Phi, psi and omega in degrees: 000151177282154179263144183255161179193163179229147176232138179273143179272178180296335183280353181092349180277145180294136178280170179298148183295134178257127179261140179248141184230152175263160178297326180301319180285319182298321183292345176284340184264065179231032182262168181297327182255010183203101187232119172242154171210164184242131175229116181052049176071359177265141185257129182237140173262107185254019185304310182278327182291335186305320181291343180258358184297125183301331179275004182100150184285336184288320184296322179284331178290329180296340180261004183298137180079012184230172169279112184256019185302310183290323176295319179299314180291329183289327188261346185245127181272350177224076182302328181298318179294317182294331178301332179296327178281332181283331187307313179293344182268354183292128180238352180164198181222167173294143178298146183308327181275355182275141176291158180289334181255145181266165171054042173058033176290156180288102185296326181290321177298315180299316181294321179293324178294320179293328174294320177299317179298319179297323177296317178297322177295318179295333178275004180061031180282352176262010178260124183280153176264113178302325181295318181300308184287332175293315178295323181294314176296322181299321182287336173290316179296320179300318179296320181288323176295320177300322178298318177299315182295322179297317179297318184293321188263330187246358179072210187231045175290172185297315182296315179299318182297319179293318177296318179299319179299319179295319181295312182290325175298317179296315181296323179289321178296317180292326175295328176295318177292326180292317179297329178299322179296312181291324179299328179270008177060035186258009183250303182264159179286331181261134180301320184299321179294318177298318181296318181297311181291325178299315179297324179292312184293310183286329182281319186260322177280327184253336180073030179240178184259128177295320180295319178298316180297312180301316184300319183273315192289324180288331172297318179300318181288325181290321183222069184294134176062025177256120179303140177074358178236325177263111182296340181289342178245007176273072183242037181304145181078353178244307178231150167249123190244157177075196182260334186270323184297317177302323179294316180297318179294325179293318179294322181275355181057040177269125181212087179280332179218164178286086187297337178292352176245015186293337176291344178267314181278000171304323183294329179290337181293343181278342184294317182289347186304319181302336180293342177281346185235079183297129185291344184292348183253009184269160176290346181279354183309317180300342182280330187302315182299342182272002183278012172242178183300131179297345182287341179280123182296137177294133186303328182282345178277335182230069181297135186292331183265020184285134180274181182293339181278355181291152178295341179258011183302320180300322180295318180293321179298319178298321179295321181295322178295319182298321182260031173056047176058034176244084184299341182293332183291309176297331178295314179296320180299314181294318180295321179295314180295322180296315180297320180293320179296319179297318180295316180298316181292323179294316179298318180296317181296319179292328177296318177297318179295324179296316177297317181296324183297323177295316178302312183297312185294314182296318182292316185285335182268340186294337182269348189235315185302320179284354184268184182293130176232116188202184176283171182301130178242000176055049177278168172289168187302312182298310184295321181293320180288323181292326181291334187256355186227155173218161181258160172247143184307143183279137169198164180300317180294313181299319178300314183288315185297324184259002184063033182067015174283359170291343172263052186295326180297308180296323179295320181287327178288325183227075186300332183269003179283131176302138189298333182287356178254001182301319183294336180283326181272345183305313180299325179293320180293315180298322179295318179294319179297318179297323181298323184252009177070028178272128185291127176248107186258132177219139186215165175291159182299315181298316179296325179297320178293319180295323182294334176298312179294322180298000000 
């Protein structure tokens, strides 16, 4: 049970009773219908609030019964504003004799990491560069304009189409990294501005759902590589991941698929990915009808049921003369050409998505799949993120190709930090890891890809 106490205010009137709780009691409230968490030694009951949580109810539920201070600071760019929502949920504080960290965590490591974060804030590393993100968006637009120009000047031959597929695949992959920046609130100072642009980029450039992304991705960041909490490793019946799950499946004799061949059918898992990103919602949609010969009239320019009063009536009359006053022939011709154009554009769009899916899967998995994947161990923020992530060596190409996800360690420790500042905080992180013997893994890009199969 919590302990009670009263404090008098400056006015002489007794203040509201403050309840004190022990970690033993707090850890019991980690159920679906009963969720408490601790932020800066204050205890909050988030049971009802969880369903209204903007980041989704699961991500906040994953921290139930724990000290969520570092997760809270990692995901919110304006903690002062969010505190207003927490105030009605406050039910007490940790008892004076209780440590600030739960489950025997290294309190000095935790404090040093929070000091490191404060140092990064003082260095303005959480301030985004408008020039960087403007140039980044600009190079995506340039690629899409280039695609338009190629279609206009070179038509749709095989060579042009293949080059065009590479350009559009690249622009879409880079747009994916850009939406990731806005989704993590790392560009603008106000959350609302980031949310608006994120919905535009992921919704219109990518054709995906911002809410769906938030719901899954923040769970991954809160509990990376943790079974039943990180949706990115919840692939039961398809893959067995890590060192413990294969053993558990072997003991239970569970075999939904030939797991000894999963390194081979892993590649097939990339094929369904384009279905998550319907091409009908992309800004590139106006380009698809042009992927056939420009000599074929666009169906909306020459409607078959157009009367003599139509602005296009002279063209139709000319067609009727050509086909001996048989209007049914141009109608069939137009419908056939329209169907063929739609099929060609659809096939091309899925081909681009298929190429992009390989790019996406290899880049996003190279930092996590080779790392520790296990059940919840209730580590501190630094240790949990370091166990589940690794870095890829820095170079201009690697930075661009991966959207700076080659700095996965720094990104996971500071999700709201603009990506162009990761290299600046990296030495501080490596120094802290060295002090406490926490492994900091970094590898070449090629080895990272090989390690996925391994």
